[in-house]
N, CA, C, O and the ligand as a Tripos MOL2 file, in Angstrom:
@<TRIPOS>MOLECULE
protein
  277   275    70     0     0
PROTEIN
NO_CHARGES

@<TRIPOS>ATOM
      1 N         -37.5340  152.5560  136.3320 N.3       1 MET1
      2 CA        -38.4670  152.6200  137.4620 C.3       1 MET1
      3 C         -39.6470  153.5430  137.1680 C.2       1 MET1
      4 O         -40.7840  153.2250  137.5140 O.2       1 MET1
      5 N         -39.3810  154.6830  136.5320 N.am      2 LYS2
      6 CA        -40.4690  155.6230  136.2380 C.3       2 LYS2
      7 C         -41.4810  155.0200  135.2580 C.2       2 LYS2
      8 O         -42.6300  155.4560  135.1940 O.2       2 LYS2
      9 N         -41.0450  154.0310  134.5120 N.am      3 SER3
     10 CA        -41.9510  153.3870  133.5600 C.3       3 SER3
     11 C         -42.7920  152.3040  134.2260 C.2       3 SER3
     12 O         -43.6160  151.6660  133.5700 O.2       3 SER3
     13 N         -42.5870  152.0910  135.5370 N.am      4 GLY4
     14 CA        -43.3710  151.1010  136.2550 C.3       4 GLY4
     15 C         -42.7370  149.7290  136.2970 C.2       4 GLY4
     16 O         -43.3430  148.7700  136.7740 O.2       4 GLY4
     17 N         -41.5160  149.6360  135.7980 N.am      5 ILE5
     18 CA        -40.8040  148.3620  135.8030 C.3       5 ILE5
     19 C         -39.5240  148.5180  136.6160 C.2       5 ILE5
     20 O         -38.7760  149.4730  136.4080 O.2       5 ILE5
     21 N         -39.2630  147.5950  137.5380 N.am      6 CYS6
     22 CA        -38.0740  147.6800  138.3790 C.3       6 CYS6
     23 C         -36.8110  147.5180  137.5400 C.2       6 CYS6
     24 O         -36.6930  146.5890  136.7410 O.2       6 CYS6
     25 N         -35.8560  148.4530  137.7390 N.am      7 SER7
     26 CA        -34.6230  148.4000  136.9580 C.3       7 SER7
     27 C         -33.6660  147.3390  137.4730 C.2       7 SER7
     28 O         -32.6650  147.0460  136.8190 O.2       7 SER7
     29 N         -33.9510  146.7580  138.6350 N.am      8 LYS8
     30 CA        -33.0870  145.7230  139.1900 C.3       8 LYS8
     31 C         -33.6120  144.3210  138.9280 C.2       8 LYS8
     32 O         -32.8710  143.4590  138.4550 O.2       8 LYS8
     33 N         -34.8760  144.0870  139.2280 N.am      9 CYS9
     34 CA        -35.3990  142.7250  139.1160 C.3       9 CYS9
     35 C         -36.4140  142.5530  137.9960 C.2       9 CYS9
     36 O         -36.7870  141.4260  137.6680 O.2       9 CYS9
     37 N         -36.8720  143.6680  137.3980 N.am     10 GLY10
     38 CA        -37.7920  143.5760  136.2730 C.3      10 GLY10
     39 C         -39.2530  143.4300  136.6520 C.2      10 GLY10
     40 O         -40.1020  143.2960  135.7710 O.2      10 GLY10
     41 N         -39.5690  143.4520  137.9400 N.am     11 ALA11
     42 CA        -40.9590  143.3080  138.3760 C.3      11 ALA11
     43 C         -41.7670  144.5440  138.0170 C.2      11 ALA11
     44 O         -41.2490  145.6600  138.0390 O.2      11 ALA11
     45 N         -43.0400  144.3440  137.6850 N.am     12 LYS12
     46 CA        -43.9380  145.4680  137.3960 C.3      12 LYS12
     47 C         -44.7530  145.7560  138.6460 C.2      12 LYS12
     48 O         -45.9770  145.6320  138.6460 O.2      12 LYS12
     49 N         -44.0640  146.1380  139.7050 N.am     13 ASP13
     50 CA        -44.7050  146.3190  141.0140 C.3      13 ASP13
     51 C         -44.0680  147.5200  141.7090 C.2      13 ASP13
     52 O         -43.4730  147.3950  142.7790 O.2      13 ASP13
     53 N         -44.2070  148.6850  141.0760 N.am     14 ILE14
     54 CA        -43.5300  149.8950  141.5430 C.3      14 ILE14
     55 C         -44.5160  150.8390  142.2220 C.2      14 ILE14
     56 O         -45.6340  151.0430  141.7500 O.2      14 ILE14
     57 N         -44.0760  151.4060  143.3370 N.am     15 TYR15
     58 CA        -44.8980  152.3480  144.0980 C.3      15 TYR15
     59 C         -44.1400  153.6620  144.2280 C.2      15 TYR15
     60 O         -42.9290  153.6730  144.4460 O.2      15 TYR15
     61 N         -44.8630  154.7700  144.0920 N.am     16 GLY16
     62 CA        -44.2080  156.0710  144.1370 C.3      16 GLY16
     63 C         -44.7180  156.9390  145.2620 C.2      16 GLY16
     64 O         -45.8550  156.8010  145.7120 O.2      16 GLY16
     65 N         -43.8500  157.8440  145.7120 N.am     17 ASP17
     66 CA        -44.2350  158.7710  146.7600 C.3      17 ASP17
     67 C         -43.5570  160.1120  146.5240 C.2      17 ASP17
     68 O         -42.3710  160.1750  146.2030 O.2      17 ASP17
     69 N         -44.3250  161.1790  146.6870 N.am     18 ASN18
     70 CA        -43.8220  162.5310  146.4180 C.3      18 ASN18
     71 C         -43.5320  163.3320  147.6680 C.2      18 ASN18
     72 O         -43.2290  164.5210  147.5750 O.2      18 ASN18
     73 N         -43.6150  162.7170  148.8370 N.am     19 THR19
     74 CA        -43.4160  163.5030  150.0520 C.3      19 THR19
     75 C         -41.9950  164.0530  150.1000 C.2      19 THR19
     76 O         -41.0940  163.5570  149.4240 O.2      19 THR19
     77 N         -41.8230  165.0650  150.8990 N.am     20 THR20
     78 CA        -40.5920  165.8370  150.8470 C.3      20 THR20
     79 C         -39.3760  165.0920  151.3760 C.2      20 THR20
     80 O         -38.3430  165.0400  150.7080 O.2      20 THR20
     81 N         -39.4850  164.5180  152.5610 N.am     21 SER21
     82 CA        -38.2690  164.0130  153.1860 C.3      21 SER21
     83 C         -38.2380  162.4950  153.3760 C.2      21 SER21
     84 O         -37.1650  161.9290  153.5850 O.2      21 SER21
     85 N         -39.3870  161.8300  153.3090 N.am     22 HIS22
     86 CA        -39.4570  160.3840  153.5120 C.3      22 HIS22
     87 C         -38.9060  159.9790  154.8820 C.2      22 HIS22
     88 O         -38.5010  158.8320  155.0690 O.2      22 HIS22
     89 N         -38.8880  160.8930  155.8190 N.am     23 GLY23
     90 CA        -38.4190  160.5610  157.1600 C.3      23 GLY23
     91 C         -36.9110  160.4470  157.2730 C.2      23 GLY23
     92 O         -36.3940  160.0860  158.3300 O.2      23 GLY23
     93 N         -36.2020  160.7490  156.2010 N.am     24 ILE24
     94 CA        -34.7470  160.6650  156.2250 C.3      24 ILE24
     95 C         -34.1850  162.0760  156.4340 C.2      24 ILE24
     96 O         -34.5670  163.0080  155.7270 O.2      24 ILE24
     97 N         -33.2980  162.2270  157.3840 N.am     25 ASP25
     98 CA        -32.7140  163.5340  157.6540 C.3      25 ASP25
     99 C         -31.6140  163.8370  156.6530 C.2      25 ASP25
    100 O         -30.5480  163.2220  156.6810 O.2      25 ASP25
    101 N         -31.8780  164.7780  155.7790 N.am     26 LEU26
    102 CA        -30.9020  165.1300  154.7470 C.3      26 LEU26
    103 C         -30.2220  166.4550  155.0340 C.2      26 LEU26
    104 O         -29.5980  167.0490  154.1550 O.2      26 LEU26
    105 N         -30.3470  166.9160  156.2800 N.am     27 SER27
    106 CA        -29.8610  168.2500  156.6000 C.3      27 SER27
    107 C         -28.3370  168.3180  156.7320 C.2      27 SER27
    108 O         -27.7830  169.3870  156.9890 O.2      27 SER27
    109 N         -27.6650  167.1860  156.5560 N.am     28 TRP28
    110 CA        -26.2050  167.1780  156.6420 C.3      28 TRP28
    111 C         -25.5660  167.9760  155.5120 C.2      28 TRP28
    112 O         -24.3910  168.3370  155.5930 O.2      28 TRP28
    113 N         -26.3140  168.2460  154.4820 N.am     29 THR29
    114 CA        -25.7680  169.0660  153.4190 C.3      29 THR29
    115 C         -26.8570  169.9270  152.8120 C.2      29 THR29
    116 O         -27.9850  169.4680  152.6310 O.2      29 THR29
    117 N         -26.5330  171.1630  152.4980 N.am     30 SER30
    118 CA        -27.5040  172.0340  151.8520 C.3      30 SER30
    119 C         -27.6120  171.7150  150.3720 C.2      30 SER30
    120 O         -28.4770  172.2370  149.6700 O.2      30 SER30
    121 N         -26.7160  170.8470  149.9080 N.am     31 ILE31
    122 CA        -26.7290  170.4950  148.4900 C.3      31 ILE31
    123 C         -27.8820  169.5500  148.1820 C.2      31 ILE31
    124 O         -28.5100  169.6250  147.1260 O.2      31 ILE31
    125 N         -28.1410  168.6570  149.1360 N.am     32 PHE32
    126 CA        -29.1130  167.6200  148.8380 C.3      32 PHE32
    127 C         -30.4930  168.2360  148.6100 C.2      32 PHE32
    128 O         -30.9290  169.0780  149.3950 O.2      32 PHE32
    129 N         -31.1650  167.8370  147.5730 N.am     33 PRO33
    130 CA        -32.4410  168.4440  147.2110 C.3      33 PRO33
    131 C         -33.5300  168.2080  148.2420 C.2      33 PRO33
    132 O         -33.5920  167.1500  148.8700 O.2      33 PRO33
    133 N         -34.3790  169.1940  148.4070 N.am     34 SER34
    134 CA        -35.4640  169.0850  149.3760 C.3      34 SER34
    135 C         -36.6800  168.3780  148.7850 C.2      34 SER34
    136 O         -37.4800  167.7860  149.5090 O.2      34 SER34
    137 N         -36.8070  168.4460  147.4850 N.am     35 LYS35
    138 CA        -37.9500  167.8050  146.8320 C.3      35 LYS35
    139 C         -37.4710  166.6000  146.0350 C.2      35 LYS35
    140 O         -36.7050  166.7290  145.0800 O.2      35 LYS35
    141 N         -37.9370  165.4320  146.4460 N.am     36 THR36
    142 CA        -37.5320  164.2230  145.7420 C.3      36 THR36
    143 C         -38.7540  163.3620  145.4540 C.2      36 THR36
    144 O         -39.7700  163.4300  146.1470 O.2      36 THR36
    145 N         -38.6240  162.5660  144.4270 N.am     37 LEU37
    146 CA        -39.6080  161.5350  144.1400 C.3      37 LEU37
    147 C         -38.9940  160.1960  144.5150 C.2      37 LEU37
    148 O         -37.9020  159.8550  144.0590 O.2      37 LEU37
    149 N         -39.6900  159.4480  145.3360 N.am     38 LEU38
    150 CA        -39.2130  158.1310  145.7590 C.3      38 LEU38
    151 C         -40.0100  157.0530  145.0420 C.2      38 LEU38
    152 O         -41.2410  157.0700  145.0360 O.2      38 LEU38
    153 N         -39.2890  156.1170  144.4380 N.am     39 LEU39
    154 CA        -39.9290  154.9590  143.8290 C.3      39 LEU39
    155 C         -39.4190  153.7050  144.5170 C.2      39 LEU39
    156 O         -38.2170  153.5530  144.7330 O.2      39 LEU39
    157 N         -40.3290  152.8130  144.8580 N.am     40 ALA40
    158 CA        -39.9440  151.5800  145.5410 C.3      40 ALA40
    159 C         -40.4970  150.3790  144.7920 C.2      40 ALA40
    160 O         -41.6370  150.3990  144.3270 O.2      40 ALA40
    161 N         -39.6930  149.3410  144.6780 N.am     41 CYS41
    162 CA        -40.1280  148.0940  144.0670 C.3      41 CYS41
    163 C         -40.7910  147.2290  145.1410 C.2      41 CYS41
    164 O         -40.2130  146.9830  146.2000 O.2      41 CYS41
    165 N         -42.0010  146.7760  144.8530 N.am     42 GLY42
    166 CA        -42.7290  145.9420  145.7970 C.3      42 GLY42
    167 C         -42.2620  144.5010  145.7970 C.2      42 GLY42
    168 O         -42.7000  143.7020  146.6260 O.2      42 GLY42
    169 N         -41.3830  144.1660  144.8780 N.am     43 SER43
    170 CA        -40.9020  142.7930  144.7840 C.3      43 SER43
    171 C         -39.5530  142.6060  145.4800 C.2      43 SER43
    172 O         -39.4150  141.7660  146.3690 O.2      43 SER43
    173 N         -38.5450  143.4090  145.0610 N.am     44 CYS44
    174 CA        -37.2000  143.2200  145.6260 C.3      44 CYS44
    175 C         -36.8400  144.2760  146.6660 C.2      44 CYS44
    176 O         -35.8450  144.1270  147.3760 O.2      44 CYS44
    177 N         -37.6470  145.3520  146.7660 N.am     45 GLY45
    178 CA        -37.3850  146.3740  147.7750 C.3      45 GLY45
    179 C         -36.4200  147.4510  147.3420 C.2      45 GLY45
    180 O         -36.0340  148.2970  148.1490 O.2      45 GLY45
    181 N         -36.0240  147.4380  146.0900 N.am     46 TYR46
    182 CA        -35.0940  148.4560  145.6000 C.3      46 TYR46
    183 C         -35.7480  149.8360  145.6350 C.2      46 TYR46
    184 O         -36.9240  149.9890  145.3040 O.2      46 TYR46
    185 N         -34.9530  150.8500  146.0470 N.am     47 LEU47
    186 CA        -35.4510  152.2240  146.1250 C.3      47 LEU47
    187 C         -34.6870  153.1270  145.1710 C.2      47 LEU47
    188 O         -33.4750  152.9930  145.0040 O.2      47 LEU47
    189 N         -35.4060  154.0390  144.5530 N.am     48 GLU48
    190 CA        -34.7670  155.0650  143.7290 C.3      48 GLU48
    191 C         -35.2820  156.4290  144.1480 C.2      48 GLU48
    192 O         -36.4640  156.5960  144.4480 O.2      48 GLU48
    193 N         -34.3840  157.4000  144.1640 N.am     49 PHE49
    194 CA        -34.7590  158.7850  144.4290 C.3      49 PHE49
    195 C         -34.5220  159.6140  143.1780 C.2      49 PHE49
    196 O         -33.5200  159.4430  142.4840 O.2      49 PHE49
    197 N         -35.4500  160.5070  142.9020 N.am     50 TYR50
    198 CA        -35.2780  161.4450  141.8020 C.3      50 TYR50
    199 C         -35.3860  162.8710  142.3220 C.2      50 TYR50
    200 O         -36.2610  163.1870  143.1280 O.2      50 TYR50
    201 N         -34.4970  163.7150  141.8570 N.am     51 ILE51
    202 CA        -34.5550  165.1400  142.1640 C.3      51 ILE51
    203 C         -35.6410  165.7640  141.3050 C.2      51 ILE51
    204 O         -35.6550  165.5750  140.0890 O.2      51 ILE51
    205 N         -36.5440  166.4990  141.9190 N.am     52 LYS52
    206 CA        -37.6820  167.0250  141.1810 C.3      52 LYS52
    207 C         -37.4730  168.4430  140.6820 C.2      52 LYS52
    208 O         -37.9420  168.7940  139.5990 O.2      52 LYS52
    209 N         -36.7680  169.2680  141.4630 N.am     53 LYS53
    210 CA        -36.6220  170.6760  141.0810 C.3      53 LYS53
    211 C         -35.3730  170.8890  140.2480 C.2      53 LYS53
    212 O         -34.2940  170.4120  140.6010 O.2      53 LYS53
    213 N         -35.5140  171.5950  139.1600 N.am     54 GLN54
    214 CA        -34.3820  171.8540  138.2730 C.3      54 GLN54
    215 C         -33.2660  172.6120  138.9930 C.2      54 GLN54
    216 O         -32.0880  172.3860  138.7160 O.2      54 GLN54
    217 N         -33.6280  173.5110  139.9180 N.am     55 GLN55
    218 CA        -32.5850  174.2760  140.6110 C.3      55 GLN55
    219 C         -31.7880  173.3790  141.5510 C.2      55 GLN55
    220 O         -30.5970  173.6100  141.7630 O.2      55 GLN55
    221 N         -32.4370  172.3480  142.1230 N.am     56 ASP56
    222 CA        -31.7160  171.3870  142.9520 C.3      56 ASP56
    223 C         -30.7670  170.5480  142.0930 C.2      56 ASP56
    224 O         -29.6460  170.2430  142.4990 O.2      56 ASP56
    225 N         -31.2330  170.1870  140.9140 N.am     57 LEU57
    226 CA        -30.4100  169.4100  139.9920 C.3      57 LEU57
    227 C         -29.1670  170.2110  139.5840 C.2      57 LEU57
    228 O         -28.0710  169.6630  139.4600 O.2      57 LEU57
    229 N         -29.3560  171.4900  139.3830 N.am     58 ALA58
    230 CA        -28.2300  172.3550  139.0270 C.3      58 ALA58
    231 C         -27.2120  172.4220  140.1580 C.2      58 ALA58
    232 O         -26.0060  172.4620  139.9150 O.2      58 ALA58
    233 N         -27.7120  172.4360  141.4140 N.am     59 LYS59
    234 CA        -26.8120  172.4570  142.5740 C.3      59 LYS59
    235 C         -25.9750  171.1960  142.6400 C.2      59 LYS59
    236 O         -24.7760  171.2470  142.9130 O.2      59 LYS59
    237 N         -26.6180  170.0570  142.3880 N.am     60 VAL60
    238 CA        -25.9080  168.7820  142.4100 C.3      60 VAL60
    239 C         -24.8140  168.7580  141.3410 C.2      60 VAL60
    240 O         -23.6900  168.3260  141.5950 O.2      60 VAL60
    241 N         -25.1600  169.2260  140.1500 N.am     61 LYS61
    242 CA        -24.1960  169.2240  139.0460 C.3      61 LYS61
    243 C         -22.9980  170.1160  139.3530 C.2      61 LYS61
    244 O         -21.8720  169.8290  138.9440 O.2      61 LYS61
    245 N         -23.2570  171.2010  140.0800 N.am     62 LYS62
    246 CA        -22.2040  172.1550  140.3920 C.3      62 LYS62
    247 C         -21.3010  171.6310  141.5050 C.2      62 LYS62
    248 O         -20.0890  171.8470  141.4750 O.2      62 LYS62
    249 N         -21.8910  170.9340  142.5000 N.am     63 ASN63
    250 CA        -21.1500  170.5890  143.7110 C.3      63 ASN63
    251 C         -20.7110  169.1340  143.8150 C.2      63 ASN63
    252 O         -19.7850  168.8260  144.5650 O.2      63 ASN63
    253 N         -21.3480  168.2490  143.0890 N.am     64 PHE64
    254 CA        -20.9740  166.8410  143.1390 C.3      64 PHE64
    255 C         -19.9560  166.5480  142.0380 C.2      64 PHE64
    256 O         -19.8580  167.2640  141.0420 O.2      64 PHE64
    257 N         -19.2050  165.4710  142.2560 N.am     65 GLN65
    258 CA        -18.2790  165.0540  141.2080 C.3      65 GLN65
    259 C         -18.9670  164.1210  140.2430 C.2      65 GLN65
    260 O         -19.6720  163.1960  140.6470 O.2      65 GLN65
    261 N         -18.7600  164.3660  138.9780 N.am     66 LYS66
    262 CA        -19.3600  163.5150  137.9560 C.3      66 LYS66
    263 C         -18.6520  162.1750  137.9120 C.2      66 LYS66
    264 O         -17.4240  162.1040  137.9550 O.2      66 LYS66
    265 N         -19.4410  161.1130  137.8250 N.am     67 ILE67
    266 CA        -18.8880  159.7680  137.6770 C.3      67 ILE67
    267 C         -18.6730  159.4980  136.1940 C.2      67 ILE67
    268 O         -19.6170  159.4730  135.4040 O.2      67 ILE67
    269 N         -17.4260  159.3000  135.8430 N.am     68 GLU68
    270 CA        -17.1200  159.0710  134.4330 C.3      68 GLU68
    271 C         -17.4480  157.6310  134.0600 C.2      68 GLU68
    272 O         -17.1130  156.6980  134.7890 O.2      68 GLU68
    273 N         -18.0930  157.4650  132.9360 N.am     69 SER69
    274 CA        -18.4580  156.1100  132.4970 C.3      69 SER69
    275 C         -17.4190  155.5590  131.5290 C.2      69 SER69
    276 O         -17.5560  154.4320  131.0530 O.2      69 SER69
    277 ZN        -37.3610  144.9750  142.0190 Zn       70 ZN70
@<TRIPOS>BOND
     1     1     2 1
     2     2     3 1
     3     3     4 2
     4     3     5 am
     5     5     6 1
     6     6     7 1
     7     7     8 2
     8     7     9 am
     9     9    10 1
    10    10    11 1
    11    11    12 2
    12    11    13 am
    13    13    14 1
    14    14    15 1
    15    15    16 2
    16    15    17 am
    17    17    18 1
    18    18    19 1
    19    19    20 2
    20    19    21 am
    21    21    22 1
    22    22    23 1
    23    23    24 2
    24    23    25 am
    25    25    26 1
    26    26    27 1
    27    27    28 2
    28    27    29 am
    29    29    30 1
    30    30    31 1
    31    31    32 2
    32    31    33 am
    33    33    34 1
    34    34    35 1
    35    35    36 2
    36    35    37 am
    37    37    38 1
    38    38    39 1
    39    39    40 2
    40    39    41 am
    41    41    42 1
    42    42    43 1
    43    43    44 2
    44    43    45 am
    45    45    46 1
    46    46    47 1
    47    47    48 2
    48    47    49 am
    49    49    50 1
    50    50    51 1
    51    51    52 2
    52    51    53 am
    53    53    54 1
    54    54    55 1
    55    55    56 2
    56    55    57 am
    57    57    58 1
    58    58    59 1
    59    59    60 2
    60    59    61 am
    61    61    62 1
    62    62    63 1
    63    63    64 2
    64    63    65 am
    65    65    66 1
    66    66    67 1
    67    67    68 2
    68    67    69 am
    69    69    70 1
    70    70    71 1
    71    71    72 2
    72    71    73 am
    73    73    74 1
    74    74    75 1
    75    75    76 2
    76    75    77 am
    77    77    78 1
    78    78    79 1
    79    79    80 2
    80    79    81 am
    81    81    82 1
    82    82    83 1
    83    83    84 2
    84    83    85 am
    85    85    86 1
    86    86    87 1
    87    87    88 2
    88    87    89 am
    89    89    90 1
    90    90    91 1
    91    91    92 2
    92    91    93 am
    93    93    94 1
    94    94    95 1
    95    95    96 2
    96    95    97 am
    97    97    98 1
    98    98    99 1
    99    99   100 2
   100    99   101 am
   101   101   102 1
   102   102   103 1
   103   103   104 2
   104   103   105 am
   105   105   106 1
   106   106   107 1
   107   107   108 2
   108   107   109 am
   109   109   110 1
   110   110   111 1
   111   111   112 2
   112   111   113 am
   113   113   114 1
   114   114   115 1
   115   115   116 2
   116   115   117 am
   117   117   118 1
   118   118   119 1
   119   119   120 2
   120   119   121 am
   121   121   122 1
   122   122   123 1
   123   123   124 2
   124   123   125 am
   125   125   126 1
   126   126   127 1
   127   127   128 2
   128   127   129 am
   129   129   130 1
   130   130   131 1
   131   131   132 2
   132   131   133 am
   133   133   134 1
   134   134   135 1
   135   135   136 2
   136   135   137 am
   137   137   138 1
   138   138   139 1
   139   139   140 2
   140   139   141 am
   141   141   142 1
   142   142   143 1
   143   143   144 2
   144   143   145 am
   145   145   146 1
   146   146   147 1
   147   147   148 2
   148   147   149 am
   149   149   150 1
   150   150   151 1
   151   151   152 2
   152   151   153 am
   153   153   154 1
   154   154   155 1
   155   155   156 2
   156   155   157 am
   157   157   158 1
   158   158   159 1
   159   159   160 2
   160   159   161 am
   161   161   162 1
   162   162   163 1
   163   163   164 2
   164   163   165 am
   165   165   166 1
   166   166   167 1
   167   167   168 2
   168   167   169 am
   169   169   170 1
   170   170   171 1
   171   171   172 2
   172   171   173 am
   173   173   174 1
   174   174   175 1
   175   175   176 2
   176   175   177 am
   177   177   178 1
   178   178   179 1
   179   179   180 2
   180   179   181 am
   181   181   182 1
   182   182   183 1
   183   183   184 2
   184   183   185 am
   185   185   186 1
   186   186   187 1
   187   187   188 2
   188   187   189 am
   189   189   190 1
   190   190   191 1
   191   191   192 2
   192   191   193 am
   193   193   194 1
   194   194   195 1
   195   195   196 2
   196   195   197 am
   197   197   198 1
   198   198   199 1
   199   199   200 2
   200   199   201 am
   201   201   202 1
   202   202   203 1
   203   203   204 2
   204   203   205 am
   205   205   206 1
   206   206   207 1
   207   207   208 2
   208   207   209 am
   209   209   210 1
   210   210   211 1
   211   211   212 2
   212   211   213 am
   213   213   214 1
   214   214   215 1
   215   215   216 2
   216   215   217 am
   217   217   218 1
   218   218   219 1
   219   219   220 2
   220   219   221 am
   221   221   222 1
   222   222   223 1
   223   223   224 2
   224   223   225 am
   225   225   226 1
   226   226   227 1
   227   227   228 2
   228   227   229 am
   229   229   230 1
   230   230   231 1
   231   231   232 2
   232   231   233 am
   233   233   234 1
   234   234   235 1
   235   235   236 2
   236   235   237 am
   237   237   238 1
   238   238   239 1
   239   239   240 2
   240   239   241 am
   241   241   242 1
   242   242   243 1
   243   243   244 2
   244   243   245 am
   245   245   246 1
   246   246   247 1
   247   247   248 2
   248   247   249 am
   249   249   250 1
   250   250   251 1
   251   251   252 2
   252   251   253 am
   253   253   254 1
   254   254   255 1
   255   255   256 2
   256   255   257 am
   257   257   258 1
   258   258   259 1
   259   259   260 2
   260   259   261 am
   261   261   262 1
   262   262   263 1
   263   263   264 2
   264   263   265 am
   265   265   266 1
   266   266   267 1
   267   267   268 2
   268   267   269 am
   269   269   270 1
   270   270   271 1
   271   271   272 2
   272   271   273 am
   273   273   274 1
   274   274   275 1
   275   275   276 2
@<TRIPOS>SUBSTRUCTURE
     1 MET1         2 RESIDUE 1 A MET
     2 LYS2         6 RESIDUE 1 A LYS
     3 SER3        10 RESIDUE 1 A SER
     4 GLY4        14 RESIDUE 1 A GLY
     5 ILE5        18 RESIDUE 1 A ILE
     6 CYS6        22 RESIDUE 1 A CYS
     7 SER7        26 RESIDUE 1 A SER
     8 LYS8        30 RESIDUE 1 A LYS
     9 CYS9        34 RESIDUE 1 A CYS
    10 GLY10       38 RESIDUE 1 A GLY
    11 ALA11       42 RESIDUE 1 A ALA
    12 LYS12       46 RESIDUE 1 A LYS
    13 ASP13       50 RESIDUE 1 A ASP
    14 ILE14       54 RESIDUE 1 A ILE
    15 TYR15       58 RESIDUE 1 A TYR
    16 GLY16       62 RESIDUE 1 A GLY
    17 ASP17       66 RESIDUE 1 A ASP
    18 ASN18       70 RESIDUE 1 A ASN
    19 THR19       74 RESIDUE 1 A THR
    20 THR20       78 RESIDUE 1 A THR
    21 SER21       82 RESIDUE 1 A SER
    22 HIS22       86 RESIDUE 1 A HIS
    23 GLY23       90 RESIDUE 1 A GLY
    24 ILE24       94 RESIDUE 1 A ILE
    25 ASP25       98 RESIDUE 1 A ASP
    26 LEU26      102 RESIDUE 1 A LEU
    27 SER27      106 RESIDUE 1 A SER
    28 TRP28      110 RESIDUE 1 A TRP
    29 THR29      114 RESIDUE 1 A THR
    30 SER30      118 RESIDUE 1 A SER
    31 ILE31      122 RESIDUE 1 A ILE
    32 PHE32      126 RESIDUE 1 A PHE
    33 PRO33      130 RESIDUE 1 A PRO
    34 SER34      134 RESIDUE 1 A SER
    35 LYS35      138 RESIDUE 1 A LYS
    36 THR36      142 RESIDUE 1 A THR
    37 LEU37      146 RESIDUE 1 A LEU
    38 LEU38      150 RESIDUE 1 A LEU
    39 LEU39      154 RESIDUE 1 A LEU
    40 ALA40      158 RESIDUE 1 A ALA
    41 CYS41      162 RESIDUE 1 A CYS
    42 GLY42      166 RESIDUE 1 A GLY
    43 SER43      170 RESIDUE 1 A SER
    44 CYS44      174 RESIDUE 1 A CYS
    45 GLY45      178 RESIDUE 1 A GLY
    46 TYR46      182 RESIDUE 1 A TYR
    47 LEU47      186 RESIDUE 1 A LEU
    48 GLU48      190 RESIDUE 1 A GLU
    49 PHE49      194 RESIDUE 1 A PHE
    50 TYR50      198 RESIDUE 1 A TYR
    51 ILE51      202 RESIDUE 1 A ILE
    52 LYS52      206 RESIDUE 1 A LYS
    53 LYS53      210 RESIDUE 1 A LYS
    54 GLN54      214 RESIDUE 1 A GLN
    55 GLN55      218 RESIDUE 1 A GLN
    56 ASP56      222 RESIDUE 1 A ASP
    57 LEU57      226 RESIDUE 1 A LEU
    58 ALA58      230 RESIDUE 1 A ALA
    59 LYS59      234 RESIDUE 1 A LYS
    60 VAL60      238 RESIDUE 1 A VAL
    61 LYS61      242 RESIDUE 1 A LYS
    62 LYS62      246 RESIDUE 1 A LYS
    63 ASN63      250 RESIDUE 1 A ASN
    64 PHE64      254 RESIDUE 1 A PHE
    65 GLN65      258 RESIDUE 1 A GLN
    66 LYS66      262 RESIDUE 1 A LYS
    67 ILE67      266 RESIDUE 1 A ILE
    68 GLU68      270 RESIDUE 1 A GLU
    69 SER69      274 RESIDUE 1 A SER
    70 ZN70       277 GROUP 0 **** ****
């Protein structure tokens, strides 16, 4: 998605937004990062969120369970 290509449908129609909350209430947990990058596909509607701050990423790694591949 960050490369401008949708990871789901392959469309080159990606839009990004850097606003803080995107209107979604994330206050249910202090773990969830306050700064996110939102990418949306203009073709299929798929959304991706990226954690922007390294300290938020560290919190997630500490408090979330890792998904084993
Ligand atoms: Zn797509």
